[in-house]
Biopython code that builds the backbone (N, CA, C, O; Angstrom):
import numpy as np
from Bio.PDB.StructureBuilder import StructureBuilder

atoms = [
    (1, "MET", "N", (-15.963, 14.752, -16.815)),
    (1, "MET", "CA", (-14.708, 15.324, -16.362)),
    (1, "MET", "C", (-12.899, 14.076, -16.094)),
    (1, "MET", "O", (-12.797, 13.058, -15.409)),
    (2, "ASP", "N", (-11.981, 14.674, -16.830)),
    (2, "ASP", "CA", (-10.540, 13.973, -16.790)),
    (2, "ASP", "C", (-9.838, 13.731, -15.240)),
    (2, "ASP", "O", (-9.031, 14.414, -14.609)),
    (3, "PHE", "N", (-10.255, 12.947, -15.050)),
    (3, "PHE", "CA", (-9.668, 12.581, -13.734)),
    (3, "PHE", "C", (-8.302, 13.151, -13.715)),
    (3, "PHE", "O", (-8.520, 14.153, -14.396)),
    (4, "THR", "N", (-7.559, 13.188, -13.536)),
    (4, "THR", "CA", (-5.599, 14.400, -13.830)),
    (4, "THR", "C", (-6.062, 15.175, -13.858)),
    (4, "THR", "O", (-5.373, 15.792, -13.046)),
    (5, "THR", "N", (-6.948, 15.988, -14.204)),
    (5, "THR", "CA", (-6.822, 17.288, -13.423)),
    (5, "THR", "C", (-8.166, 17.745, -12.533)),
    (5, "THR", "O", (-9.121, 18.505, -12.693)),
    (6, "LEU", "N", (-7.875, 17.207, -11.923)),
    (6, "LEU", "CA", (-8.390, 16.512, -9.899)),
    (6, "LEU", "C", (-7.068, 17.074, -9.665)),
    (6, "LEU", "O", (-6.732, 18.232, -9.416)),
    (7, "MET", "N", (-6.245, 15.779, -9.825)),
    (7, "MET", "CA", (-4.486, 16.745, -9.008)),
    (7, "MET", "C", (-4.029, 17.558, -9.503)),
    (7, "MET", "O", (-3.716, 17.913, -10.640)),
    (8, "LYS", "N", (-3.974, 18.034, -8.051)),
    (8, "LYS", "CA", (-2.739, 19.705, -8.167)),
    (8, "LYS", "C", (-1.604, 18.819, -8.253)),
    (8, "LYS", "O", (-1.391, 17.632, -8.007)),
    (9, "SER", "N", (-0.697, 20.185, -8.858)),
    (9, "SER", "CA", (0.557, 20.083, -9.231)),
    (9, "SER", "C", (1.276, 21.472, -8.092)),
    (9, "SER", "O", (0.932, 22.292, -7.240)),
    (10, "PRO", "N", (2.664, 20.889, -8.969)),
    (10, "PRO", "CA", (3.647, 21.957, -6.787)),
    (10, "PRO", "C", (2.967, 23.547, -7.223)),
    (10, "PRO", "O", (2.649, 24.370, -6.365)),
    (11, "GLU", "N", (2.783, 23.843, -9.120)),
    (11, "GLU", "CA", (2.683, 24.951, -9.145)),
    (11, "GLU", "C", (1.218, 25.427, -8.877)),
    (11, "GLU", "O", (1.091, 26.651, -8.846)),
    (12, "ALA", "N", (0.334, 24.843, -8.722)),
    (12, "ALA", "CA", (-0.472, 25.483, -7.056)),
    (12, "ALA", "C", (-0.388, 25.428, -5.936)),
    (12, "ALA", "O", (-1.338, 25.360, -5.156)),
    (13, "GLU", "N", (0.718, 25.446, -5.673)),
    (13, "GLU", "CA", (0.932, 25.373, -3.625)),
    (13, "GLU", "C", (0.689, 26.217, -2.970)),
    (13, "GLU", "O", (1.494, 27.089, -3.298)),
    (14, "GLY", "N", (0.080, 26.589, -2.206)),
    (14, "GLY", "CA", (-0.572, 27.620, -1.262)),
    (14, "GLY", "C", (-0.407, 27.555, -0.277)),
    (14, "GLY", "O", (0.323, 26.612, 0.029)),
    (15, "LYS", "N", (-1.010, 28.601, 1.112)),
    (15, "LYS", "CA", (0.233, 29.011, 2.305)),
    (15, "LYS", "C", (-0.170, 27.494, 2.803)),
    (15, "LYS", "O", (0.034, 27.622, 4.010)),
    (16, "GLU", "N", (-0.662, 25.995, 2.606)),
    (16, "GLU", "CA", (-0.730, 24.860, 3.149)),
    (16, "GLU", "C", (-0.142, 24.196, 2.191)),
    (16, "GLU", "O", (-0.378, 23.964, 1.005)),
    (17, "LYS", "N", (1.237, 23.757, 3.473)),
    (17, "LYS", "CA", (2.419, 22.677, 2.510)),
    (17, "LYS", "C", (1.444, 21.434, 1.962)),
    (17, "LYS", "O", (0.990, 20.908, 2.978)),
    (18, "HIS", "N", (0.911, 20.717, 0.727)),
    (18, "HIS", "CA", (0.280, 20.061, 0.411)),
    (18, "HIS", "C", (1.349, 19.127, -0.836)),
    (18, "HIS", "O", (1.442, 17.911, -1.009)),
    (19, "VAL", "N", (1.698, 19.703, -1.193)),
    (19, "VAL", "CA", (2.682, 18.674, -2.309)),
    (19, "VAL", "C", (3.969, 17.881, -1.570)),
    (19, "VAL", "O", (4.777, 18.276, -0.730)),
    (20, "PRO", "N", (3.793, 16.506, -2.295)),
    (20, "PRO", "CA", (4.421, 15.264, -1.396)),
    (20, "PRO", "C", (5.782, 15.844, -1.805)),
    (20, "PRO", "O", (6.076, 16.264, -2.924)),
    (21, "VAL", "N", (6.358, 15.812, -1.005)),
    (21, "VAL", "CA", (8.394, 16.441, -1.179)),
    (21, "VAL", "C", (8.963, 14.343, -1.411)),
    (21, "VAL", "O", (8.637, 13.370, -0.732)),
    (22, "ILE", "N", (10.072, 14.469, -2.921)),
    (22, "ILE", "CA", (10.495, 12.772, -2.213)),
    (22, "ILE", "C", (11.903, 12.726, -2.456)),
    (22, "ILE", "O", (12.429, 13.191, -3.467)),
    (23, "GLU", "N", (12.543, 12.133, -1.469)),
    (23, "GLU", "CA", (13.614, 12.264, -1.278)),
    (23, "GLU", "C", (13.968, 10.741, -1.681)),
    (23, "GLU", "O", (13.134, 9.868, -1.922)),
    (24, "ARG", "N", (15.373, 10.596, -1.707)),
    (24, "ARG", "CA", (15.969, 9.690, -1.981)),
    (24, "ARG", "C", (17.103, 9.110, -1.090)),
    (24, "ARG", "O", (18.090, 9.835, -1.216)),
    (25, "GLY", "N", (17.356, 8.004, -0.174)),
    (25, "GLY", "CA", (18.514, 8.067, 0.825)),
    (25, "GLY", "C", (19.138, 8.330, 0.578)),
    (25, "GLY", "O", (19.257, 8.460, -0.641)),
    (26, "SER", "N", (20.231, 8.703, 1.461)),
    (26, "SER", "CA", (21.938, 9.286, 0.720)),
    (26, "SER", "C", (22.612, 8.447, 1.499)),
    (26, "SER", "O", (22.444, 8.068, 2.658)),
    (27, "GLY", "N", (23.695, 8.129, 0.373)),
    (27, "GLY", "CA", (24.870, 7.134, 1.383)),
    (27, "GLY", "C", (25.244, 6.903, 0.654)),
    (27, "GLY", "O", (24.601, 7.490, -0.215)),
    (28, "HIS", "N", (26.546, 5.944, -0.125)),
    (28, "HIS", "CA", (27.046, 5.636, -0.441)),
    (28, "HIS", "C", (26.950, 4.339, -1.304)),
    (28, "HIS", "O", (28.154, 4.264, -1.549)),
    (29, "GLY", "N", (26.634, 3.704, -1.684)),
    (29, "GLY", "CA", (25.977, 2.277, -2.345)),
    (29, "GLY", "C", (24.831, 1.883, -1.199)),
    (29, "GLY", "O", (24.343, 2.697, -0.415)),
    (30, "GLY", "N", (24.450, 0.216, -1.279)),
    (30, "GLY", "CA", (24.272, -0.006, -0.218)),
    (30, "GLY", "C", (22.308, 0.143, -0.012)),
    (30, "GLY", "O", (21.642, 0.341, -1.028)),
    (31, "THR", "N", (21.572, 0.012, 1.446)),
    (31, "THR", "CA", (20.648, -0.470, 1.599)),
    (31, "THR", "C", (19.675, 1.758, 2.121)),
    (31, "THR", "O", (18.536, 2.168, 2.349)),
    (32, "HIS", "N", (20.920, 2.315, 2.047)),
    (32, "HIS", "CA", (20.050, 4.068, 1.521)),
    (32, "HIS", "C", (19.949, 4.132, 0.170)),
    (32, "HIS", "O", (19.413, 5.200, -0.124)),
    (33, "ASP", "N", (20.284, 3.313, -1.047)),
    (33, "ASP", "CA", (19.725, 3.367, -2.124)),
    (33, "ASP", "C", (18.627, 3.361, -2.336)),
    (33, "ASP", "O", (17.932, 4.210, -2.895)),
    (34, "ASN", "N", (18.298, 2.130, -1.786)),
    (34, "ASN", "CA", (16.435, 2.118, -2.140)),
    (34, "ASN", "C", (15.650, 2.591, -0.540)),
    (34, "ASN", "O", (15.349, 1.538, 0.021)),
    (35, "VAL", "N", (15.247, 3.797, 0.322)),
    (35, "VAL", "CA", (15.149, 4.333, 1.307)),
    (35, "VAL", "C", (14.577, 5.520, -0.022)),
    (35, "VAL", "O", (15.270, 6.203, -0.776)),
    (36, "VAL", "N", (13.286, 5.430, 0.064)),
    (36, "VAL", "CA", (12.656, 6.663, -0.296)),
    (36, "VAL", "C", (11.535, 7.606, 0.770)),
    (36, "VAL", "O", (10.503, 7.245, 1.336)),
    (37, "ILE", "N", (12.105, 8.677, 0.749)),
    (37, "ILE", "CA", (10.831, 9.229, 1.966)),
    (37, "ILE", "C", (10.289, 10.410, 1.323)),
    (37, "ILE", "O", (10.948, 11.109, 0.553)),
    (38, "VAL", "N", (9.218, 10.603, 1.608)),
    (38, "VAL", "CA", (7.836, 11.028, 0.798)),
    (38, "VAL", "C", (6.833, 11.620, 2.224)),
    (38, "VAL", "O", (6.056, 11.004, 2.954)),
    (39, "THR", "N", (7.405, 13.554, 2.204)),
    (39, "THR", "CA", (6.764, 14.182, 3.158)),
    (39, "THR", "C", (6.238, 15.141, 2.608)),
    (39, "THR", "O", (6.680, 15.566, 1.540)),
    (40, "ILE", "N", (4.949, 15.803, 3.356)),
    (40, "ILE", "CA", (3.968, 16.408, 2.954)),
    (40, "ILE", "C", (4.274, 17.805, 4.029)),
    (40, "ILE", "O", (4.239, 17.809, 5.260)),
    (41, "GLY", "N", (4.460, 18.507, 3.455)),
    (41, "GLY", "CA", (3.974, 19.530, 4.397)),
    (41, "GLY", "C", (6.892, 19.718, 4.744)),
    (41, "GLY", "O", (7.577, 19.882, 5.754)),
    (42, "LYS", "N", (7.073, 19.629, 3.990)),
    (42, "LYS", "CA", (8.910, 19.594, 4.354)),
    (42, "LYS", "C", (9.166, 20.866, 5.375)),
    (42, "LYS", "O", (9.145, 20.849, 6.606)),
    (43, "GLU", "N", (9.442, 22.095, 4.389)),
    (43, "GLU", "CA", (9.159, 23.516, 5.389)),
    (43, "GLU", "C", (8.335, 24.181, 5.984)),
    (43, "GLU", "O", (8.378, 24.745, 7.078)),
    (44, "THR", "N", (7.500, 24.093, 5.154)),
    (44, "THR", "CA", (5.982, 24.621, 5.574)),
    (44, "THR", "C", (4.894, 22.765, 6.674)),
    (44, "THR", "O", (4.636, 21.705, 6.103)),
    (45, "PRO", "N", (4.606, 23.050, 8.005)),
    (45, "PRO", "CA", (3.698, 22.176, 8.612)),
    (45, "PRO", "C", (2.276, 22.148, 7.345)),
    (45, "PRO", "O", (1.780, 22.787, 6.418)),
    (46, "HIS", "N", (2.206, 21.499, 7.767)),
    (46, "HIS", "CA", (0.766, 21.097, 6.781)),
    (46, "HIS", "C", (-0.045, 20.825, 7.491)),
    (46, "HIS", "O", (0.069, 19.699, 7.975)),
    (47, "PRO", "N", (-1.234, 21.640, 7.925)),
    (47, "PRO", "CA", (-2.023, 21.798, 9.238)),
    (47, "PRO", "C", (-2.758, 20.120, 9.495)),
    (47, "PRO", "O", (-3.424, 19.413, 8.738)),
    (48, "ASN", "N", (-2.383, 19.962, 10.597)),
    (48, "ASN", "CA", (-2.366, 18.349, 11.138)),
    (48, "ASN", "C", (-4.047, 18.068, 12.563)),
    (48, "ASN", "O", (-4.082, 17.738, 13.749)),
    (49, "THR", "N", (-4.970, 18.382, 11.672)),
    (49, "THR", "CA", (-5.694, 18.798, 13.073)),
    (49, "THR", "C", (-7.949, 17.511, 12.253)),
    (49, "THR", "O", (-8.415, 16.708, 11.445)),
    (50, "LEU", "N", (-8.186, 18.263, 13.225)),
    (50, "LEU", "CA", (-9.505, 16.353, 13.132)),
    (50, "LEU", "C", (-10.103, 17.376, 11.485)),
    (50, "LEU", "O", (-10.144, 16.876, 10.361)),
    (51, "GLU", "N", (-10.436, 18.634, 11.781)),
    (51, "GLU", "CA", (-10.255, 19.397, 10.340)),
    (51, "GLU", "C", (-10.032, 19.766, 9.319)),
    (51, "GLU", "O", (-10.899, 20.241, 8.586)),
    (52, "HIS", "N", (-8.074, 19.574, 8.812)),
    (52, "HIS", "CA", (-7.287, 19.554, 8.744)),
    (52, "HIS", "C", (-6.358, 18.854, 8.598)),
    (52, "HIS", "O", (-5.520, 18.956, 9.494)),
    (53, "HIS", "N", (-6.039, 17.836, 7.453)),
    (53, "HIS", "CA", (-5.333, 16.854, 7.454)),
    (53, "HIS", "C", (-5.172, 16.139, 5.886)),
    (53, "HIS", "O", (-6.000, 16.007, 4.984)),
    (54, "ILE", "N", (-3.678, 15.729, 5.988)),
    (54, "ILE", "CA", (-3.480, 15.326, 5.047)),
    (54, "ILE", "C", (-3.469, 12.958, 5.707)),
    (54, "ILE", "O", (-2.806, 12.320, 6.525)),
    (55, "SER", "N", (-4.834, 12.523, 4.505)),
    (55, "SER", "CA", (-5.124, 11.098, 4.845)),
    (55, "SER", "C", (-3.567, 9.590, 4.406)),
    (55, "SER", "O", (-3.030, 8.557, 4.805)),
    (56, "TRP", "N", (-3.603, 10.847, 3.106)),
    (56, "TRP", "CA", (-2.474, 9.558, 2.833)),
    (56, "TRP", "C", (-1.524, 10.191, 1.800)),
    (56, "TRP", "O", (-1.609, 11.215, 1.122)),
    (57, "VAL", "N", (-0.592, 9.232, 1.912)),
    (57, "VAL", "CA", (0.132, 9.367, 0.341)),
    (57, "VAL", "C", (0.177, 7.769, -0.266)),
    (57, "VAL", "O", (-0.404, 6.795, 0.213)),
    (58, "GLU", "N", (0.907, 7.806, -1.270)),
    (58, "GLU", "CA", (0.682, 6.760, -2.620)),
    (58, "GLU", "C", (2.571, 7.291, -3.299)),
    (58, "GLU", "O", (2.956, 8.437, -3.530)),
    (59, "LEU", "N", (3.355, 5.999, -3.445)),
    (59, "LEU", "CA", (4.476, 6.338, -3.901)),
    (59, "LEU", "C", (4.237, 4.754, -5.098)),
    (59, "LEU", "O", (3.879, 3.603, -4.845)),
    (60, "TYR", "N", (4.749, 5.629, -6.754)),
    (60, "TYR", "CA", (4.945, 5.020, -8.046)),
    (60, "TYR", "C", (6.045, 4.805, -8.034)),
    (60, "TYR", "O", (6.829, 5.381, -7.281)),
    (61, "GLY", "N", (6.302, 4.096, -8.704)),
    (61, "GLY", "CA", (7.093, 3.925, -9.755)),
    (61, "GLY", "C", (7.726, 3.799, -10.975)),
    (61, "GLY", "O", (8.397, 2.774, -11.095)),
    (62, "ILE", "N", (7.692, 4.816, -12.232)),
    (62, "ILE", "CA", (8.234, 4.920, -13.213)),
    (62, "ILE", "C", (8.968, 4.050, -14.361)),
    (62, "ILE", "O", (10.114, 4.486, -14.247)),
    (63, "LYS", "N", (9.014, 3.175, -15.306)),
    (63, "LYS", "CA", (9.632, 2.157, -15.448)),
    (63, "LYS", "C", (10.256, 2.497, -16.778)),
    (63, "LYS", "O", (9.597, 2.803, -17.771)),
    (64, "LYS", "N", (11.514, 2.425, -16.734)),
    (64, "LYS", "CA", (12.983, 2.921, -17.491)),
    (64, "LYS", "C", (12.869, 2.241, -19.242)),
    (64, "LYS", "O", (13.385, 2.818, -20.199)),
    (65, "GLU", "N", (12.001, 0.787, -19.362)),
    (65, "GLU", "CA", (12.352, 0.569, -20.345)),
    (65, "GLU", "C", (10.710, 0.161, -21.150)),
    (65, "GLU", "O", (10.506, -0.609, -22.088)),
    (66, "ASN", "N", (9.770, 0.968, -20.402)),
    (66, "ASN", "CA", (8.453, 0.716, -21.118)),
    (66, "ASN", "C", (7.059, 2.634, -20.417)),
    (66, "ASN", "O", (6.480, 3.369, -21.218)),
    (67, "ASP", "N", (7.034, 2.718, -19.563)),
    (67, "ASP", "CA", (6.797, 3.571, -19.067)),
    (67, "ASP", "C", (6.102, 3.587, -18.581)),
    (67, "ASP", "O", (5.418, 4.604, -18.468)),
    (68, "GLN", "N", (5.725, 2.008, -17.738)),
    (68, "GLN", "CA", (4.632, 1.159, -17.361)),
    (68, "GLN", "C", (4.507, 2.442, -15.495)),
    (68, "GLN", "O", (5.323, 3.052, -14.804)),
    (69, "VAL", "N", (2.881, 2.202, -15.477)),
    (69, "VAL", "CA", (3.600, 2.977, -13.430)),
    (69, "VAL", "C", (3.249, 1.512, -12.504)),
    (69, "VAL", "O", (2.221, 0.834, -12.469)),
    (70, "ILE", "N", (4.243, 1.395, -11.967)),
    (70, "ILE", "CA", (4.003, -0.055, -11.067)),
    (70, "ILE", "C", (3.899, 1.057, -9.596)),
    (70, "ILE", "O", (4.512, 2.032, -9.162)),
    (71, "PHE", "N", (2.404, -0.031, -9.092)),
    (71, "PHE", "CA", (2.300, 0.904, -7.703)),
    (71, "PHE", "C", (3.416, 0.796, -6.690)),
    (71, "PHE", "O", (3.871, -0.254, -7.144)),
    (72, "ILE", "N", (4.091, 1.027, -5.822)),
    (72, "ILE", "CA", (5.235, 0.759, -4.331)),
    (72, "ILE", "C", (4.516, 0.280, -3.034)),
    (72, "ILE", "O", (4.707, -0.544, -2.140)),
    (73, "GLY", "N", (3.669, 1.141, -3.358)),
    (73, "GLY", "CA", (3.339, 1.549, -1.303)),
    (73, "GLY", "C", (2.086, 2.984, -0.938)),
    (73, "GLY", "O", (2.183, 4.174, -1.241)),
    (74, "ARG", "N", (0.937, 2.224, -0.164)),
    (74, "ARG", "CA", (1.073, 3.597, 0.775)),
    (74, "ARG", "C", (1.154, 3.641, 1.615)),
    (74, "ARG", "O", (1.919, 2.746, 1.976)),
    (75, "ALA", "N", (0.690, 4.407, 2.692)),
    (75, "ALA", "CA", (0.755, 5.399, 4.171)),
    (75, "ALA", "C", (-0.219, 5.703, 4.206)),
    (75, "ALA", "O", (-0.738, 5.871, 3.103)),
    (76, "GLU", "N", (-1.201, 6.002, 5.603)),
    (76, "GLU", "CA", (-2.199, 6.572, 6.023)),
    (76, "GLU", "C", (-1.816, 6.897, 7.454)),
    (76, "GLU", "O", (-1.164, 6.333, 8.332)),
    (77, "PHE", "N", (-2.709, 8.415, 7.293)),
    (77, "PHE", "CA", (-2.162, 8.712, 8.830)),
    (77, "PHE", "C", (-3.543, 9.064, 9.485)),
    (77, "PHE", "O", (-4.660, 9.117, 8.969)),
    (78, "THR", "N", (-3.305, 9.195, 10.239)),
    (78, "THR", "CA", (-4.532, 9.410, 11.162)),
    (78, "THR", "C", (-4.376, 11.654, 11.807)),
    (78, "THR", "O", (-3.323, 12.231, 12.082)),
    (79, "PRO", "N", (-4.857, 11.861, 11.814)),
    (79, "PRO", "CA", (-5.014, 13.128, 12.628)),
    (79, "PRO", "C", (-4.688, 13.538, 13.657)),
    (79, "PRO", "O", (-4.847, 12.617, 14.457)),
    (80, "THR", "N", (-4.295, 14.438, 14.174)),
    (80, "THR", "CA", (-3.479, 14.578, 14.667)),
    (80, "THR", "C", (-2.179, 13.620, 16.043)),
    (80, "THR", "O", (-1.535, 14.200, 16.917)),
    (81, "VAL", "N", (-2.186, 12.337, 15.801)),
    (81, "VAL", "CA", (-1.639, 11.829, 15.864)),
    (81, "VAL", "C", (-0.939, 11.556, 15.443)),
    (81, "VAL", "O", (0.087, 11.474, 16.117)),
    (82, "THR", "N", (-0.851, 11.072, 13.562)),
    (82, "THR", "CA", (0.933, 11.134, 12.982)),
    (82, "THR", "C", (1.068, 12.049, 12.238)),
    (82, "THR", "O", (0.104, 12.649, 11.763)),
    (83, "GLU", "N", (2.494, 12.388, 11.945)),
    (83, "GLU", "CA", (2.649, 13.192, 10.804)),
    (83, "GLU", "C", (2.315, 12.993, 9.102)),
    (83, "GLU", "O", (1.449, 12.151, 8.865)),
    (84, "PRO", "N", (2.760, 13.505, 8.228)),
    (84, "PRO", "CA", (2.657, 12.581, 7.106)),
    (84, "PRO", "C", (4.220, 13.086, 6.485)),
    (84, "PRO", "O", (4.834, 13.983, 5.907)),
    (85, "THR", "N", (4.297, 11.845, 7.059)),
    (85, "THR", "CA", (5.371, 10.650, 6.168)),
    (85, "THR", "C", (5.933, 9.582, 6.515)),
    (85, "THR", "O", (6.050, 8.941, 7.560)),
    (86, "ALA", "N", (6.461, 9.440, 4.838)),
    (86, "ALA", "CA", (6.296, 7.467, 5.132)),
    (86, "ALA", "C", (7.692, 7.362, 4.730)),
    (86, "ALA", "O", (8.114, 7.996, 3.763)),
    (87, "THR", "N", (8.321, 6.703, 5.326)),
    (87, "THR", "CA", (9.294, 5.887, 4.396)),
    (87, "THR", "C", (8.749, 4.462, 3.598)),
    (87, "THR", "O", (7.744, 3.770, 3.760)),
    (88, "PHE", "N", (9.824, 4.380, 2.730)),
    (88, "PHE", "CA", (9.127, 3.098, 1.841)),
    (88, "PHE", "C", (10.885, 2.483, 1.513)),
    (88, "PHE", "O", (11.806, 3.280, 1.693)),
    (89, "LYS", "N", (11.138, 1.287, 1.119)),
    (89, "LYS", "CA", (12.180, 0.780, 1.282)),
    (89, "LYS", "C", (11.643, 0.013, -0.366)),
    (89, "LYS", "O", (10.583, -0.561, -0.615)),
    (90, "VAL", "N", (12.835, 0.285, -1.282)),
    (90, "VAL", "CA", (12.474, -0.398, -2.587)),
    (90, "VAL", "C", (13.480, -0.887, -3.787)),
    (90, "VAL", "O", (14.555, -0.532, -4.271)),
    (91, "LEU", "N", (12.499, -1.910, -3.979)),
    (91, "LEU", "CA", (13.411, -3.243, -3.648)),
    (91, "LEU", "C", (13.569, -3.169, -5.545)),
    (91, "LEU", "O", (12.562, -3.262, -6.248)),
    (92, "GLU", "N", (14.830, -3.012, -6.083)),
    (92, "GLU", "CA", (15.552, -2.851, -7.241)),
    (92, "GLU", "C", (14.958, -1.396, -8.113)),
    (92, "GLU", "O", (14.221, -1.378, -9.099)),
    (93, "MET", "N", (15.554, -0.248, -7.377)),
    (93, "MET", "CA", (15.287, 0.787, -8.086)),
    (93, "MET", "C", (15.451, 0.829, -9.086)),
    (93, "MET", "O", (14.606, 1.227, -9.888)),
    (94, "GLU", "N", (16.997, 0.296, -9.493)),
    (94, "GLU", "CA", (17.639, 0.620, -10.976)),
    (94, "GLU", "C", (16.789, 0.465, -12.156)),
    (94, "GLU", "O", (17.129, 0.718, -13.312)),
    (95, "GLN", "N", (15.533, -0.019, -11.722)),
    (95, "GLN", "CA", (14.136, -0.324, -13.027)),
    (95, "GLN", "C", (13.636, 0.585, -13.085)),
    (95, "GLN", "O", (12.570, 0.647, -13.699)),
    (96, "PHE", "N", (14.117, 1.558, -12.545)),
    (96, "PHE", "CA", (12.757, 2.739, -13.194)),
    (96, "PHE", "C", (13.037, 4.292, -13.392)),
    (96, "PHE", "O", (13.977, 4.629, -12.673)),
    (97, "LYS", "N", (12.641, 5.098, -13.964)),
    (97, "LYS", "CA", (13.661, 6.591, -14.157)),
    (97, "LYS", "C", (12.536, 7.592, -13.200)),
    (97, "LYS", "O", (12.888, 8.763, -13.058)),
    (98, "ALA", "N", (11.858, 7.373, -12.869)),
    (98, "ALA", "CA", (11.108, 7.990, -12.072)),
    (98, "ALA", "C", (10.878, 7.992, -10.808)),
    (98, "ALA", "O", (11.761, 7.304, -10.296)),
    (99, "LEU", "N", (10.003, 8.483, -9.827)),
    (99, "LEU", "CA", (8.998, 8.198, -8.760)),
    (99, "LEU", "C", (7.931, 9.393, -8.712)),
    (99, "LEU", "O", (8.288, 10.547, -8.475)),
    (100, "GLY", "N", (6.644, 9.051, -8.944)),
    (100, "GLY", "CA", (5.756, 10.063, -8.439)),
    (100, "GLY", "C", (4.728, 9.861, -7.271)),
    (100, "GLY", "O", (4.679, 8.642, -7.107)),
    (101, "ALA", "N", (4.178, 10.260, -6.691)),
    (101, "ALA", "CA", (3.655, 11.168, -5.091)),
    (101, "ALA", "C", (2.656, 11.298, -5.836)),
    (101, "ALA", "O", (2.681, 11.563, -7.038)),
    (102, "VAL", "N", (1.274, 11.033, -4.839)),
    (102, "VAL", "CA", (-0.388, 11.376, -4.600)),
    (102, "VAL", "C", (-0.567, 12.081, -3.296)),
    (102, "VAL", "O", (-1.603, 11.467, -3.039)),
    (103, "SER", "N", (-0.485, 12.515, -2.717)),
    (103, "SER", "CA", (-1.480, 12.616, -1.837)),
    (103, "SER", "C", (-2.628, 13.628, -1.288)),
    (103, "SER", "O", (-2.384, 14.830, -1.393)),
    (104, "TYR", "N", (-3.688, 13.285, -0.791)),
    (104, "TYR", "CA", (-4.563, 13.397, -0.285)),
    (104, "TYR", "C", (-4.968, 14.269, 0.851)),
    (104, "TYR", "O", (-5.253, 13.574, 1.825)),
    (105, "CYS", "N", (-5.063, 15.230, 1.018)),
    (105, "CYS", "CA", (-5.900, 16.275, 1.903)),
    (105, "CYS", "C", (-7.263, 16.574, 1.834)),
    (105, "CYS", "O", (-7.847, 16.985, 0.831)),
    (106, "ASN", "N", (-8.188, 16.157, 3.917)),
    (106, "ASN", "CA", (-9.765, 16.224, 3.080)),
    (106, "ASN", "C", (-10.174, 17.070, 2.825)),
    (106, "ASN", "O", (-11.395, 17.154, 2.692)),
    (107, "LEU", "N", (-9.395, 18.058, 2.642)),
    (107, "LEU", "CA", (-10.353, 19.978, 2.556)),
    (107, "LEU", "C", (-9.846, 20.236, 0.972)),
    (107, "LEU", "O", (-10.479, 21.016, 0.261)),
    (108, "HIS", "N", (-9.015, 19.739, 0.619)),
    (108, "HIS", "CA", (-8.177, 20.556, -0.796)),
    (108, "HIS", "C", (-8.023, 19.345, -1.571)),
    (108, "HIS", "O", (-7.330, 19.517, -2.574)),
    (109, "GLY", "N", (-8.481, 18.122, -1.401)),
    (109, "GLY", "CA", (-7.826, 17.038, -2.273)),
    (109, "GLY", "C", (-6.317, 16.713, -2.683)),
    (109, "GLY", "O", (-5.359, 16.654, -1.912)),
    (110, "LEU", "N", (-6.312, 16.457, -4.474)),
    (110, "LEU", "CA", (-4.718, 15.673, -4.213)),
    (110, "LEU", "C", (-4.247, 16.591, -4.501)),
    (110, "LEU", "O", (-4.672, 17.692, -4.850)),
    (111, "TRP", "N", (-2.867, 15.980, -4.301)),
    (111, "TRP", "CA", (-1.852, 16.941, -4.754)),
    (111, "TRP", "C", (-0.430, 15.636, -5.136)),
    (111, "TRP", "O", (-0.096, 14.671, -4.449)),
    (112, "LYS", "N", (0.303, 16.256, -6.857)),
    (112, "LYS", "CA", (1.482, 15.407, -6.998)),
    (112, "LYS", "C", (2.481, 15.450, -7.256)),
    (112, "LYS", "O", (2.761, 16.489, -7.854)),
    (113, "ASN", "N", (3.656, 14.476, -7.035)),
    (113, "ASN", "CA", (4.685, 15.292, -7.452)),
    (113, "ASN", "C", (5.943, 13.857, -8.002)),
    (113, "ASN", "O", (5.697, 12.682, -7.731)),
    (114, "THR", "N", (7.226, 14.289, -8.775)),
    (114, "THR", "CA", (7.576, 13.409, -9.351)),
    (114, "THR", "C", (8.954, 13.394, -9.332)),
    (114, "THR", "O", (9.404, 14.526, -9.509)),
    (115, "PHE", "N", (9.813, 12.527, -9.181)),
    (115, "PHE", "CA", (11.340, 12.456, -8.703)),
    (115, "PHE", "C", (11.419, 11.709, -10.168)),
    (115, "PHE", "O", (10.740, 10.998, -10.909)),
    (116, "GLU", "N", (12.748, 12.370, -10.085)),
    (116, "GLU", "CA", (13.673, 11.924, -11.614)),
    (116, "GLU", "C", (14.743, 11.345, -10.889)),
    (116, "GLU", "O", (15.349, 12.098, -10.126)),
    (117, "LEU", "N", (15.152, 9.994, -10.980)),
    (117, "LEU", "CA", (16.061, 9.346, -10.290)),
    (117, "LEU", "C", (17.357, 9.659, -11.399)),
    (117, "LEU", "O", (18.486, 9.224, -11.169)),
]
sb = StructureBuilder()
sb.init_structure("model")
sb.init_model(0)
sb.init_chain("A")
sb.init_seg("    ")
for serial, (resi, resn, name, xyz) in enumerate(atoms, 1):
    if name == "N":
        sb.init_residue(resn, " ", resi, " ")
    sb.init_atom(name, np.array(xyz, "f"), 0.0, 1.0, " ", f" {name:<3s}", serial, name[0])
structure = sb.get_structure()
């Protein structure tokens, strides 16, 4: 089995919102341009119970020069205590052509999304 087939994309979205939404900070230059917010369940909240929750999200950068994938960071969430939203401050954002995120739902597995810069 190919591992990448286990990751579901936005097209597979169901009634629960699993796909990580990637947003870049707004503003005119400065530190706002380096802020990336990843939210799972942005428009429709994902369940956050012990039985059904988002466990973690990881953020990756895809480099402009050679398509190398760079691990940027990971956030883990405790059910019923935290919401599945993470903020990353990314240094040298200009080296990336895109950002990718992978989230994990304890019932429905891995979900992915990409944000072109």
